C-alpha positions in Angstrom: -4.5 -31.0 44.8 -6.7 -29.5 47.3 -10.3 -28.6 47.0 -12.4 -26.9 49.7 -16.1 -27.1 49.3 -18.5 -25.1 51.8 -21.9 -24.4 52.1 -25.1 -24.9 54.5 -26.9 -28.2 55.0 -28.4 -30.0 52.1 -27.1 -27.7 49.5 -25.4 -30.7 47.7 -21.7 -30.6 49.1 -21.8 -34.3 49.7 -22.8 -35.4 46.1 -20.3 -32.9 44.6 -17.4 -33.9 46.9 -18.0 -37.6 46.1 -17.9 -36.9 42.4 -14.8 -34.8 42.7 -12.9 -37.2 44.8 -13.8 -40.1 42.2 -13.0 -37.8 39.2 -9.5 -36.7 40.5 -8.6 -39.6 42.7 -8.7 -37.6 45.8 -9.1 -38.5 49.6 -12.5 -37.1 50.8 -13.4 -35.9 54.2 -16.8 -34.8 55.2 -16.0 -32.7 58.2 -19.6 -32.3 59.1 -19.4 -35.9 60.1 -16.7 -35.1 62.5 -18.8 -32.5 64.3 -21.7 -34.9 64.2 -19.7 -37.6 65.8 -18.7 -35.2 68.5 -22.4 -34.1 68.9 -23.5 -37.6 69.4 -20.8 -38.3 72.1 -21.9 -35.0 73.7 -25.5 -36.0 73.7 -24.5 -39.1 75.7 -22.8 -37.0 78.1 -25.4 -34.2 78.5 -26.1 -30.9 76.8 -23.9 -30.5 73.7 -24.0 -26.7 74.1 -22.2 -27.0 77.4 -18.4 -26.4 76.7 -17.0 -28.8 79.1 -19.2 -31.6 77.7 -18.4 -30.7 74.0 -14.7 -30.4 74.7 -14.6 -33.8 76.4 -16.6 -35.4 73.5 -14.1 -33.8 70.9 -10.9 -35.1 72.8 -12.5 -38.5 72.9 -13.0 -38.5 69.1 -11.4 -41.6 67.3 -10.9 -42.2 63.6 -13.8 -44.7 63.7 -16.3 -42.4 65.1 -17.3 -40.8 61.7 -18.8 -44.2 61.0 -21.1 -44.2 64.1 -24.8 -45.0 63.6 -27.2 -42.0 63.8 -24.8 -39.3 62.3 -27.3 -38.5 59.6 -30.2 -38.1 62.0 -31.6 -34.5 62.5 -30.7 -34.7 66.1 -27.1 -35.0 65.3 -27.1 -32.3 62.9 -28.7 -29.7 65.1 -26.4 -30.8 68.1 -23.4 -30.6 65.7 -24.3 -26.9 64.9 -24.2 -26.3 68.7 -20.7 -27.9 69.3 -19.4 -26.2 66.2 -20.0 -22.8 67.8 -17.7 -23.6 70.7 -14.1 -22.2 70.0 -12.2 -25.0 72.1 -14.1 -27.8 70.1 -13.0 -26.1 66.8 -9.5 -25.9 67.9 -9.3 -29.5 68.6 -10.9 -30.6 65.1 -9.1 -28.1 63.2 -5.9 -30.0 63.8 -7.4 -33.2 62.5 -8.8 -31.6 59.4 -5.5 -30.0 58.5 -3.5 -33.2 59.0 -5.9 -34.9 56.6 -5.6 -32.2 54.1 -1.7 -32.2 54.4 -1.4 -35.9 54.5 -4.1 -37.5 52.3 -4.6 -41.1 53.5 -4.3 -44.3 51.3 -1.7 -42.7 49.0 -4.1 -40.4 47.3 -2.5 -37.4 45.4 -4.7 -34.8 47.1 -7.9 -34.1 49.1 -11.3 -32.6 48.8 -12.9 -31.4 52.1 -16.5 -30.7 52.6 -17.7 -28.4 55.5 -18.7 -25.0 56.6 -15.2 -23.2 57.0 -12.9 -25.2 54.8 -11.9 -22.2 52.4 -12.0 -19.4 55.3 -10.3 -21.3 58.1 -9.2 -24.9 57.7 -7.5 -24.6 54.3 -7.4 -21.0 53.4 -4.4 -21.8 51.0 -6.5 -24.3 49.0 -6.2 -23.4 45.3 -9.7 -24.3 44.5 -12.6 -23.1 46.7 -16.3 -23.5 46.2 -19.4 -22.4 48.0 -22.4 -24.5 47.4 -25.8 -22.8 48.3 -29.5 -23.2 47.6 -32.7 -21.8 49.1 -33.9 -23.1 52.3 -37.1 -24.3 50.8 -35.2 -26.3 48.2 -32.8 -27.8 50.8 -35.8 -28.7 53.0 -37.3 -30.6 50.1 -34.0 -32.4 49.3 -33.8 -33.5 53.1 -37.4 -34.5 53.3 -36.9 -36.6 50.2 -33.9 -38.2 51.5 -35.4 -39.2 54.7 -38.4 -40.6 52.8 -36.2 -42.8 50.9 -34.6 -44.1 53.9 -37.9 -45.0 55.4 -37.8 -42.3 58.2 -40.7 -40.4 59.3 -40.3 -36.7 58.5 -42.4 -33.4 58.6 -41.3 -31.1 55.8 -42.3 -27.9 57.9 -40.0 -29.1 60.8 -37.2 -29.9 58.5 -37.6 -26.3 57.1 -37.6 -24.7 60.5 -34.5 -26.9 61.5 -32.4 -25.7 58.6 -33.5 -22.0 59.0 -32.4 -22.2 62.6 -29.2 -24.0 61.8 -28.4 -21.4 59.1 -29.0 -18.7 61.6 -26.6 -20.3 64.1 -23.9 -21.1 61.5 -24.0 -17.6 59.8 -24.1 -15.6 63.1 -21.5 -17.3 65.2 -18.5 -15.3 66.1 -16.1 -18.1 65.4 -15.6 -19.1 61.7 -19.2 -18.1 60.6 -20.7 -19.7 57.6 -19.7 -17.5 54.5 -18.0 -17.9 51.2 -14.2 -17.2 51.0 -13.4 -14.0 49.1 -11.9 -16.2 46.3 -14.5 -18.9 46.2 -16.8 -19.7 43.4 -20.4 -19.5 44.5 -22.7 -22.0 42.9 -26.5 -21.7 43.6 -27.8 -25.2 43.2 -31.5 -24.5 43.7 -32.4 -25.0 40.0 -29.5 -27.3 39.1 -29.1 -31.1 39.2 -26.2 -33.0 40.6 -24.6 -33.4 37.0 -25.0 -29.6 36.1 -23.4 -28.8 39.7 -20.5 -31.2 38.9 -20.0 -29.7 35.4 -19.9 -26.1 36.8 -17.2 -27.2 39.4 -15.1 -28.8 36.8 -15.3 -25.7 34.7 -14.2 -23.6 37.5 -11.3 -25.7 38.6 -10.1 -26.1 34.9 -10.1 -22.3 34.7 -7.8 -21.9 37.7 -5.1 -24.0 36.2 
């Protein structure tokens, strides 16, 4: 079983894929964390938008790096969008993601991958494809509340601007732009809670069988 879940930042992909992984006993890969791990390494080396630096960071990625501290910080997210726009970086990480999907770890019977281009590029053959979206304002509110709950300082207007800027970079890049696969189910979560999104996803999956 292979489920591809795509969408912009703070749309609810993480919550949904965790629920799907538990429900179907699947291995779960948040591919955004891979790019964030590369971005943190690139920031240590210099400018994450510099191709040589970003490629060096990607080539040095290890399986333990998705557990690095700071991966959820806004700086890592913004830098991740920059390294993700570099074709050579995507080529390196594409192999890792496809290996995960083809060979789910820990004896799992399938995988669910969460990202920006899973259904369009990484696993276009996935039988179940979902694209999770929400308005930029709703996503900014969610991220703001998440940061507050973690005790981090946050300015909502700055978060909204970061999300809008990141959306523009992700949607306009020439390599694997953020867009739904033609056969993906698009779910707008702006007015839905996590349980409603999960129920809608399960309904879609059941209809494909």
